[in-house]
C-alpha positions, -999 to +999 in steps of 0.1 A: +670+119+666+642+120+692+626+154+694+600+166+719+581+187+694+568+182+659+563+206+630+534+230+632+530+224+669+520+254+690+545+263+717+552+290+743+586+306+747+600+301+782+629+325+777+635+355+755+650+349+721+686+359+716+691+387+690+716+365+670+689+338+669+661+361+656+652+367+620+627+395+616+601+389+589+592+425+584+610+458+586+597+464+621+620+448+648+601+439+680+615+423+711+607+386+713+600+379+750+594+349+772+557+341+773+551+347+736+536+319+716+546+305+682+545+275+660+574+250+652+584+258+616+614+235+612+633+210+633+669+218+627+696+190+623+713+202+655+681+194+675+671+231+679+638+244+666+630+272+641+599+288+656+575+312+638+563+340+660+530+358+650+513+389+663+477+389+677+463+393+641+481+362+630+507+380+609+543+366+610+566+390+628+598+369+633+614+335+632+636+324+662+659+295+669+652+280+703+664+250+723+639+223+734+642+233+771+632+268+763+598+258+748+566+246+763+539+226+745+506+245+743+487+215+729+493+193+759+460+190+777 
């Protein structure tokens, strides 16, 4: 399977995450919005991406499942 992104690659969310595709890492639930940045954690067998979302301090706040077309590469020149 060809994938656009690789593990640990920095990405930007182009759309908000669906609540059913969001797994909060802490007790605090925050809204995951378009424009937030994250890092590819796992490439799932169905071709979707498990993305780690961190706060400004670098603490993990959530993991979201996103489709390739809803992500933008931040490492691309």
